[in-house]
C-alpha positions as CSV (number, residue, x, y, z in Angstrom):
1,M,-249.6,91.7,39.8
2,A,-251.9,89.0,41.0
3,Q,-253.5,89.6,44.4
4,A,-254.5,87.5,47.4
5,D,-256.6,88.1,50.5
6,V,-254.9,85.5,52.8
7,G,-251.3,84.4,53.0
8,I,-250.2,81.1,54.4
9,I,-246.6,80.3,55.4
10,G,-246.2,76.6,55.6
11,G,-243.7,75.3,58.1
12,S,-242.1,71.9,58.5
13,G,-244.0,69.3,56.6
14,L,-246.4,71.7,54.9
15,Y,-244.9,72.5,51.5
16,Q,-248.1,72.7,49.3
17,M,-251.8,73.3,49.5
18,D,-253.5,70.6,47.4
19,A,-257.0,72.0,47.5
20,L,-256.2,75.3,45.7
21,R,-258.0,75.9,42.4
22,D,-257.0,78.2,39.5
23,V,-253.4,77.7,40.6
24,G,-250.4,79.7,39.4
25,E,-246.9,80.3,40.6
26,I,-245.1,83.6,40.8
27,E,-241.4,84.3,41.3
28,L,-240.8,87.5,43.2
29,D,-237.7,89.5,43.8
30,T,-238.0,92.0,46.6
31,P,-235.7,94.8,47.9
32,F,-234.7,92.3,50.6
33,G,-233.9,89.5,48.2
34,R,-235.8,86.5,47.0
35,P,-238.4,84.7,49.2
36,S,-237.9,81.1,50.4
37,D,-239.5,79.7,47.2
38,T,-242.0,80.6,44.5
39,V,-245.4,81.8,45.8
40,T,-248.3,79.6,44.8
41,L,-251.5,81.6,44.1
42,G,-254.9,80.1,44.0
43,T,-258.5,80.1,45.1
44,L,-259.9,78.1,48.0
45,D,-263.7,78.2,48.6
46,G,-263.8,81.7,46.9
47,V,-260.9,83.1,48.8
48,R,-257.7,84.2,47.1
49,V,-254.7,82.6,48.8
50,A,-251.0,83.0,48.5
51,F,-249.0,80.0,49.8
52,L,-245.2,80.0,50.6
53,P,-243.2,77.1,52.1
54,R,-241.1,78.8,54.8
55,H,-238.1,76.4,54.5
56,G,-238.5,76.0,50.7
57,R,-239.7,72.9,49.0
58,G,-237.6,70.0,50.1
59,H,-236.9,71.8,53.4
60,R,-233.6,73.4,52.3
61,L,-233.4,76.4,54.7
62,L,-232.3,76.5,58.4
63,P,-234.5,78.6,60.6
64,S,-231.7,81.2,60.7
65,E,-231.3,81.1,56.9
66,I,-235.0,81.9,56.1
67,P,-235.3,85.2,54.2
68,Y,-238.0,86.5,56.6
69,R,-238.0,90.0,55.3
70,A,-238.3,88.9,51.7
71,N,-241.1,86.5,52.6
72,V,-243.3,89.0,54.4
73,Y,-242.5,91.7,51.8
74,A,-243.7,89.4,49.1
75,M,-246.9,88.7,50.9
76,K,-247.5,92.4,51.4
77,A,-246.8,93.0,47.7
78,L,-249.5,90.5,46.8
79,G,-252.0,92.4,48.8
80,V,-252.2,89.9,51.7
81,S,-253.7,91.4,54.9
82,N,-254.2,88.2,56.9
83,L,-251.0,86.1,57.3
84,I,-251.2,82.6,58.9
85,S,-248.1,80.8,60.0
86,I,-248.2,77.0,60.3
87,S,-245.4,75.9,62.7
88,A,-244.2,72.8,64.5
89,V,-243.6,73.6,68.2
90,G,-242.4,71.7,71.2
91,S,-244.5,71.7,74.4
92,L,-243.2,73.0,77.8
93,R,-246.4,72.0,79.6
94,E,-247.8,68.6,80.6
95,D,-251.3,69.5,79.3
96,Y,-250.1,70.7,75.9
97,R,-249.6,67.2,74.4
98,P,-248.1,66.1,71.1
99,M,-250.7,66.3,68.3
100,D,-252.5,69.2,70.1
101,M,-252.9,72.6,68.4
102,V,-251.9,75.9,70.0
103,L,-252.7,79.5,69.1
104,P,-250.1,81.4,71.1
105,D,-250.9,84.9,72.3
106,Q,-247.5,86.0,73.4
107,L,-243.8,85.8,72.3
108,Y,-240.4,85.7,73.9
109,D,-237.4,86.3,71.8
110,R,-234.3,84.1,72.2
111,T,-233.0,84.6,68.6
112,K,-229.6,86.2,68.0
113,N,-228.6,86.7,64.4
114,R,-231.6,87.6,62.4
115,E,-232.6,90.8,60.6
116,S,-235.8,91.7,62.4
117,T,-236.9,95.0,60.8
118,F,-237.6,96.6,57.4
119,F,-236.3,99.9,58.7
120,G,-232.9,101.3,59.4
121,G,-230.3,102.9,57.1
122,G,-231.9,106.3,57.4
123,I,-235.4,105.7,58.6
124,V,-236.4,104.9,62.2
125,A,-239.7,103.3,63.3
126,H,-240.8,101.8,66.6
127,V,-244.0,99.7,66.1
128,S,-246.2,98.6,69.1
129,F,-245.6,95.0,69.8
130,A,-247.1,94.4,73.3
131,E,-249.7,92.1,71.7
132,P,-247.6,90.3,68.9
133,F,-250.5,88.3,67.4
134,C,-253.8,89.6,66.0
135,S,-256.6,88.6,68.4
136,R,-259.2,88.6,65.6
137,L,-257.2,86.3,63.4
138,R,-256.2,84.1,66.3
139,S,-259.9,83.7,67.3
140,V,-261.0,82.7,63.8
141,V,-258.2,80.1,63.4
142,A,-258.8,78.8,66.9
143,E,-262.5,78.3,66.3
144,A,-261.8,76.4,63.1
145,S,-259.1,74.3,64.9
146,R,-261.5,73.2,67.6
147,Q,-263.8,71.7,64.9
148,V,-260.9,69.5,63.7
149,V,-258.7,69.0,66.8
150,A,-260.6,68.9,70.1
151,R,-257.4,69.7,72.1
152,T,-256.9,73.2,70.7
153,H,-255.3,75.7,73.1
154,D,-256.2,79.3,72.5
155,A,-253.4,80.9,74.5
156,G,-249.8,80.4,75.4
157,T,-246.3,82.1,75.3
158,Y,-244.1,81.0,72.4
159,V,-240.4,81.2,73.2
160,C,-238.5,81.5,69.9
161,M,-235.0,80.1,70.0
162,E,-232.2,80.4,67.4
163,G,-231.7,76.7,66.5
164,P,-231.0,74.6,64.6
165,A,-230.1,72.4,67.5
166,F,-232.9,71.7,70.0
167,S,-232.7,72.9,73.6
168,T,-230.4,71.6,76.3
169,R,-232.2,70.1,79.3
170,A,-231.1,73.1,81.4
171,E,-232.6,75.5,78.8
172,S,-235.8,73.5,78.6
173,D,-236.1,73.4,82.4
174,T,-235.5,77.2,82.6
175,Y,-238.1,78.0,80.0
176,R,-240.6,76.0,82.1
177,R,-239.7,77.9,85.3
178,L,-240.2,81.2,83.4
179,G,-243.7,80.1,82.5
180,F,-243.3,79.6,78.8
181,D,-245.7,77.2,77.1
182,I,-244.3,76.2,73.7
183,I,-241.0,76.5,71.9
184,G,-240.2,76.9,68.3
185,M,-237.6,78.5,65.9
186,T,-239.5,80.6,63.3
187,A,-242.2,82.9,64.8
188,L,-239.5,85.7,65.1
189,P,-238.8,87.9,63.3
190,E,-241.8,86.9,61.2
191,A,-244.3,88.4,63.7
192,K,-242.4,91.6,64.0
193,L,-242.1,92.1,60.3
194,A,-245.8,91.3,59.8
195,R,-246.6,94.1,62.3
196,E,-244.3,96.5,60.6
197,A,-246.1,95.7,57.3
198,G,-249.5,96.3,58.9
199,M,-250.7,92.7,58.5
200,C,-252.7,90.6,60.8
201,Y,-250.6,87.6,61.9
202,A,-251.2,84.4,63.8
203,V,-249.4,81.1,64.4
204,L,-251.2,77.8,64.3
205,G,-248.7,75.7,66.4
206,Q,-248.7,71.9,65.9
207,V,-247.3,70.3,69.0
208,T,-244.8,67.6,68.0
209,D,-242.9,66.8,71.2
210,Y,-242.2,67.6,74.9
211,D,-238.8,69.3,74.0
212,C,-236.4,67.5,76.4
213,W,-237.8,68.2,79.9
214,H,-240.3,65.4,80.3
215,P,-239.0,62.5,82.4
216,D,-241.3,60.0,80.7
217,H,-240.5,61.0,77.1
218,A,-237.3,60.9,75.1
219,G,-235.7,64.1,74.1
220,V,-236.9,65.7,70.9
221,T,-235.3,64.6,67.6
222,G,-235.8,65.7,64.1
223,E,-237.2,62.3,63.2
224,M,-239.8,62.7,66.0
225,V,-240.8,66.2,64.8
226,M,-241.2,65.3,61.2
227,A,-243.2,62.1,62.0
228,N,-245.7,64.0,64.1
229,V,-245.9,66.9,61.6
230,A,-246.7,64.4,58.8
231,R,-249.5,63.0,60.9
232,N,-250.9,66.5,61.6
233,V,-250.6,68.1,58.1
234,A,-254.0,66.9,57.0
235,N,-255.5,68.5,60.1
236,A,-253.8,71.8,59.5
237,K,-255.2,71.9,55.9
238,K,-258.7,71.2,57.2
239,I,-258.4,74.0,59.8
240,L,-257.2,76.5,57.2
241,R,-260.1,75.6,54.9
242,L,-262.6,76.2,57.7
243,A,-261.0,79.5,58.7
244,L,-260.7,81.1,55.3
245,P,-264.3,82.1,54.6
246,S,-264.3,84.2,57.8
247,L,-261.3,86.1,56.8
248,A,-262.8,87.7,53.6
249,S,-264.7,90.3,55.7
250,A,-263.3,93.7,56.7
251,R,-260.7,93.7,59.5
252,E,-261.8,95.1,62.8
253,C,-258.4,95.4,64.5
254,G,-255.6,97.8,64.8
255,C,-252.9,95.8,63.0
256,A,-253.1,97.8,59.8
257,G,-252.5,101.2,61.3
258,D,-249.5,100.8,63.5
259,V,-246.8,101.9,61.0
260,D,-248.5,105.3,60.4
261,S,-247.6,106.5,63.9
262,A,-244.4,104.5,64.4
263,I,-242.1,106.3,62.0
264,A,-240.0,108.9,63.9
265,T,-237.8,110.2,61.1
266,D,-238.4,113.6,59.5
267,R,-239.7,113.0,55.9
268,R,-237.3,115.6,54.5
269,L,-234.3,113.6,55.7
270,I,-235.3,110.3,54.1
271,A,-233.6,109.4,50.9
272,P,-235.9,109.0,47.9
273,D,-234.6,105.5,47.1
274,L,-235.3,104.4,50.7
275,L,-238.8,105.7,50.5
276,K,-239.3,103.8,47.2
277,K,-237.8,100.6,48.8
278,L,-240.3,100.8,51.7
279,D,-243.3,102.1,49.7
280,I,-245.6,99.2,50.3
281,I,-244.5,98.8,53.9
282,A,-244.9,102.4,55.0
283,S,-246.7,104.3,52.4
284,R,-247.5,107.2,54.7
285,P,-244.3,108.0,56.7
286,R,-245.0,110.6,59.4
287,R,-242.8,113.5,60.3
288,A,-241.8,113.4,64.0
289,G,-244.0,115.5,66.1
290,T,-247.0,115.6,63.7
291,N,-250.1,113.5,63.2
292,K,-250.6,114.5,59.6
293,G,-249.1,111.5,57.9
294,K,-251.1,112.2,54.7
295,D,-249.0,115.3,54.2
296,L,-245.9,113.3,53.7
297,V,-247.0,110.9,50.9
């Protein structure tokens, strides 16, 4: 199967990467169903890239309908180790203005009905998630973003809501009192699944609106979001192009190793078909109470 170094999941408004060369498309079927769309593979400035539109081309999938597990599994199957999410977000702060870029460093989960793990059904794993985004990947993308968009914020807590309706004013005011910075609908369970898959993950958030809390701005609408996303897509593409060359080097972070120590289930009790299903996610399941994961391959 063709391979890629970097995966890009395009959010609202970003449905293709025009600058890719040697382009081909691949249809994947995973143990968790089919991804949101075909994956486009190509080369950009010497870096192999896999691109997937999160909502499907034509924006067909609600945030709650996105096959997150299939999307992340597909990227892992293609060899992706660095996964960048491009996402439209609302601002919960006066100084995070529409058209700014944000690289959040924390997450708060307000989703309800989404499958958020590859595990279960006979295998238990508890990955570390205190730091949900890769600091190395965030730093690379943030530095690239500053060269394109001066108002780039290299921190913030992203509260992920269920959707598809936007917040009520009471919810928006509450999130502000809790100290959250931006709000969106898609970073979870994407970030959790990327961590389970041992991938570096970061969100490049495109601020499109002030949600509905700001007294001097109208409440957010879909039309408003899509209009501002359209204005910012060109910037997002420039940022990605600047960031990619720095991602070809070896990773110096702990994202790849979390799963090895997270699996608690005794290898002898895991069904062979389940091991096969999760082979690329957890190729070295560890018996509870031992550190010798290599003995269980």
